[in-house]
C-alpha positions as CSV (number, residue, x, y, z in Angstrom):
1,M,-41.0,-34.0,-99.7
2,E,-42.7,-34.9,-96.5
3,T,-44.8,-38.0,-96.5
4,Y,-48.4,-37.7,-95.2
5,I,-50.9,-40.5,-94.7
6,K,-54.1,-39.2,-96.2
7,T,-56.9,-40.1,-93.8
8,L,-60.7,-40.2,-94.0
9,I,-62.8,-40.2,-90.8
10,V,-66.2,-42.0,-91.0
11,D,-68.7,-41.7,-88.1
12,D,-72.3,-40.7,-87.9
13,E,-71.7,-38.7,-84.7
14,L,-70.0,-35.3,-85.1
15,Y,-68.6,-35.4,-81.5
16,S,-66.8,-38.7,-82.2
17,R,-65.3,-37.3,-85.5
18,D,-64.2,-34.1,-83.7
19,E,-62.6,-36.1,-80.9
20,L,-60.7,-38.3,-83.2
21,K,-59.5,-35.3,-85.3
22,H,-58.2,-33.7,-82.1
23,L,-56.3,-36.8,-81.0
24,L,-54.8,-37.3,-84.5
25,Q,-53.2,-33.8,-84.3
26,E,-50.5,-35.4,-82.2
27,Y,-49.3,-37.4,-85.2
28,P,-47.7,-35.0,-87.8
29,F,-47.7,-37.7,-90.5
30,I,-51.5,-37.9,-90.5
31,Q,-53.4,-35.6,-92.9
32,V,-57.2,-35.7,-92.4
33,I,-58.5,-35.0,-95.9
34,G,-62.2,-35.5,-95.3
35,E,-65.1,-36.8,-93.1
36,A,-68.2,-38.8,-93.8
37,E,-71.2,-39.5,-91.6
38,T,-72.7,-42.4,-93.6
39,G,-71.3,-45.6,-95.2
40,E,-72.6,-44.4,-98.6
41,A,-70.8,-41.0,-98.2
42,A,-67.6,-42.9,-97.1
43,I,-67.5,-44.9,-100.3
44,M,-68.0,-41.8,-102.5
45,K,-65.4,-39.8,-100.7
46,T,-62.9,-42.7,-100.8
47,I,-63.3,-42.8,-104.6
48,Q,-63.0,-39.1,-104.8
49,L,-60.2,-38.4,-102.3
50,Q,-58.2,-41.7,-102.5
51,P,-57.3,-41.8,-98.8
52,D,-54.5,-44.2,-97.6
53,L,-56.3,-44.8,-94.3
54,V,-60.0,-44.8,-93.2
55,F,-61.1,-44.7,-89.6
56,L,-64.5,-46.4,-89.8
57,D,-67.3,-46.5,-87.3
58,V,-69.2,-49.8,-87.1
59,E,-72.7,-48.8,-86.0
60,M,-74.1,-46.5,-88.6
61,P,-77.6,-46.3,-90.1
62,K,-78.4,-48.0,-93.4
63,L,-74.9,-49.1,-94.5
64,N,-73.0,-50.2,-91.4
65,G,-69.2,-50.2,-91.0
66,M,-68.8,-53.9,-92.0
67,Q,-70.8,-53.4,-95.2
68,T,-68.9,-50.2,-96.0
69,A,-65.6,-52.0,-95.5
70,K,-66.6,-54.8,-97.8
71,A,-67.4,-52.2,-100.5
72,L,-64.1,-50.3,-99.9
73,M,-62.2,-53.6,-100.4
74,E,-63.6,-53.9,-103.9
75,L,-62.2,-50.5,-105.1
76,K,-59.1,-50.3,-107.3
77,K,-57.2,-48.6,-104.5
78,T,-58.1,-50.2,-101.1
79,P,-57.3,-48.0,-98.1
80,L,-56.2,-49.4,-94.8
81,I,-59.0,-49.6,-92.3
82,V,-59.2,-49.0,-88.6
83,F,-62.6,-49.8,-87.1
84,A,-63.8,-47.6,-84.2
85,T,-66.8,-48.6,-82.1
86,A,-68.2,-48.8,-78.6
87,Y,-69.1,-52.5,-79.2
88,P,-66.2,-55.0,-78.7
89,E,-68.3,-57.9,-80.0
90,F,-67.6,-56.9,-83.6
91,A,-63.9,-57.3,-83.4
92,A,-63.6,-60.9,-84.9
93,E,-65.7,-59.9,-87.9
94,A,-63.7,-56.7,-88.4
95,F,-60.4,-58.5,-89.0
96,R,-62.0,-60.4,-91.9
97,Y,-61.6,-57.1,-93.7
98,N,-57.8,-57.0,-93.0
99,A,-58.3,-54.2,-90.5
100,V,-55.2,-52.6,-89.0
101,D,-56.8,-52.3,-85.7
102,Y,-60.1,-52.2,-83.7
103,L,-60.4,-49.2,-81.4
104,L,-63.0,-49.0,-78.7
105,K,-64.8,-45.8,-77.7
106,P,-64.2,-43.7,-75.8
107,Y,-60.7,-43.6,-77.3
108,D,-57.8,-44.6,-75.2
109,E,-54.7,-42.6,-76.1
110,D,-52.3,-45.4,-75.4
111,Q,-54.2,-47.8,-77.6
112,L,-54.4,-45.1,-80.3
113,K,-50.6,-44.7,-80.1
114,E,-50.1,-48.4,-80.7
115,T,-52.4,-48.3,-83.7
116,M,-50.5,-45.3,-85.1
117,K,-47.2,-47.2,-84.8
118,R,-48.7,-50.0,-86.9
119,I,-50.0,-47.6,-89.5
120,E,-46.8,-45.7,-89.7
121,E,-44.8,-48.9,-90.2
122,R,-47.1,-50.0,-93.1
123,L,-47.6,-46.7,-94.9
124,A,-44.9,-44.2,-93.9
125,P,-41.7,-45.9,-92.8
126,Q,-39.7,-42.9,-94.1
127,T,-41.3,-40.4,-91.7
128,A,-39.0,-41.6,-88.9
129,E,-36.0,-40.9,-91.1
130,S,-36.0,-37.1,-91.0
131,G,-33.0,-35.4,-92.5
132,K,-32.4,-38.0,-95.2
133,A,-32.8,-37.3,-98.9
134,A,-36.2,-37.5,-100.4
135,A,-37.0,-41.1,-101.5
136,K,-37.0,-42.0,-105.2
137,L,-38.8,-44.7,-107.0
138,A,-36.5,-47.7,-107.6
139,V,-37.3,-49.5,-110.8
140,E,-35.6,-52.8,-111.8
141,A,-35.3,-53.3,-115.5
142,D,-32.9,-55.3,-117.7
143,G,-30.7,-56.2,-114.7
144,E,-30.3,-52.5,-113.7
145,I,-31.9,-50.4,-111.0
146,F,-33.1,-46.9,-112.1
147,Y,-33.9,-44.3,-109.5
148,L,-36.7,-42.0,-110.6
149,E,-37.9,-38.8,-109.1
150,P,-41.7,-39.3,-108.7
151,S,-42.2,-35.6,-109.8
152,E,-40.5,-36.5,-113.1
153,I,-42.9,-39.3,-114.0
154,L,-45.7,-38.3,-116.4
155,Y,-47.7,-41.5,-116.5
156,I,-47.5,-45.3,-116.0
157,F,-49.4,-48.1,-117.8
158,R,-49.6,-51.8,-118.0
159,D,-48.8,-53.4,-121.3
160,E,-49.4,-57.1,-121.3
161,K,-46.8,-58.6,-118.9
162,L,-44.8,-55.3,-118.5
163,T,-45.4,-52.0,-116.8
164,R,-44.1,-49.0,-118.8
165,I,-43.1,-45.8,-117.0
166,I,-43.1,-42.6,-119.1
167,A,-41.0,-39.9,-117.5
168,K,-39.3,-36.7,-118.5
169,T,-36.0,-38.6,-118.6
170,G,-37.3,-41.4,-120.9
171,S,-39.3,-44.5,-121.0
172,Y,-38.7,-47.5,-118.7
173,E,-40.0,-51.1,-118.6
174,T,-40.4,-53.1,-115.5
175,K,-42.2,-56.3,-114.3
176,T,-43.4,-54.5,-111.2
177,P,-47.3,-54.6,-111.2
178,L,-49.1,-51.4,-111.7
179,K,-51.0,-51.8,-108.4
180,E,-47.7,-52.0,-106.4
181,L,-46.4,-48.8,-108.1
182,E,-49.7,-47.1,-107.3
183,F,-49.2,-48.0,-103.6
184,R,-45.6,-46.8,-103.6
185,L,-46.6,-43.5,-105.2
186,S,-49.7,-42.9,-103.1
187,S,-48.1,-39.9,-101.4
188,Y,-47.7,-38.1,-104.7
189,S,-50.1,-36.7,-107.2
190,F,-50.9,-39.9,-109.1
191,F,-54.4,-41.0,-110.0
192,R,-55.7,-44.1,-111.7
193,I,-57.7,-43.1,-114.8
194,H,-58.2,-46.6,-116.2
195,K,-57.5,-50.2,-114.9
196,S,-54.3,-50.0,-116.9
197,Y,-53.2,-46.4,-116.5
198,L,-51.9,-44.2,-113.7
199,V,-51.2,-40.5,-114.4
200,N,-49.4,-37.7,-112.6
201,L,-52.1,-35.0,-112.2
202,E,-49.4,-32.3,-112.2
203,Y,-49.0,-32.8,-116.0
204,V,-52.6,-33.1,-117.1
205,T,-53.4,-30.2,-119.5
206,R,-56.7,-31.1,-121.1
207,L,-59.7,-33.5,-120.7
208,T,-61.9,-34.1,-123.8
209,P,-65.2,-36.0,-124.0
210,W,-64.9,-39.1,-126.1
211,F,-67.8,-41.5,-126.3
212,N,-70.2,-43.4,-124.0
213,G,-69.2,-41.3,-121.0
214,A,-65.5,-41.8,-121.4
215,Y,-62.9,-39.0,-121.8
216,Q,-59.5,-38.6,-123.3
217,L,-56.7,-37.0,-121.3
218,E,-53.8,-34.9,-122.6
219,V,-50.4,-35.0,-120.8
220,A,-48.0,-32.1,-121.1
221,G,-45.4,-32.8,-123.8
222,Q,-47.0,-36.0,-125.0
223,K,-48.7,-36.7,-128.3
224,E,-50.6,-39.8,-127.1
225,L,-54.0,-39.2,-125.6
226,L,-54.9,-41.4,-122.6
227,S,-58.3,-43.0,-122.1
228,V,-60.2,-42.2,-119.0
229,S,-62.8,-44.8,-118.1
230,R,-66.2,-43.3,-117.3
231,N,-66.0,-44.9,-113.8
232,Y,-63.1,-42.6,-113.0
233,V,-64.2,-39.4,-114.7
234,K,-66.2,-37.9,-111.8
235,A,-63.5,-38.5,-109.2
236,L,-60.8,-37.3,-111.6
237,R,-62.5,-34.0,-112.2
238,A,-63.0,-33.6,-108.4
239,R,-59.2,-34.0,-107.9
240,L,-58.3,-31.7,-110.8
241,E,-60.7,-28.8,-110.4
242,I,-60.7,-26.0,-107.9
């Protein structure tokens, strides 16, 4: 399976969005999955689309880029951020939000190339290893290392101090935090449905209203129903439904 970095472009100017999309076509590991022209829309689309990377304009009406970045950092899955602006004076503030880079408009192709190298190193190191076997998820448990096909994993959940992985091949326990596994599986069809649960959307068969806006989710071949927090329901349905 090829690895793509799911990317959201946020800019209130259509021309700037189109220009950046055109430049990003030079990088096959980048997949532009959406655009937003306001900070508010950027937050909603980040929740809905779960991008790995956000190119974020600084000067936008109402919610500016810095305020938007602050909100994005409070989400369960925080994307990498590259700020883009015509104003160099915001650079110092930008790096308070752990920005990968700070691009100045008009875009310089050499500077963008350096930015993309940093991004690739952090999010898609395997893209430079073409021809090798598809990567597997390495899970250390009980002194052994198990190699799991991501496509075989049904769901993952945190149980006190352990993380439990439910796969077609069996159940595995590991001390690896759920958030780390979520990051490592970000290129696959996994979605957080609860602060303690990560599910493979390929195996979701039914979603049933429960109470107080929450839902219960059924996974193929599993008797246990998983709880979907009401905060995740809208984004989950957006990912599941055509």
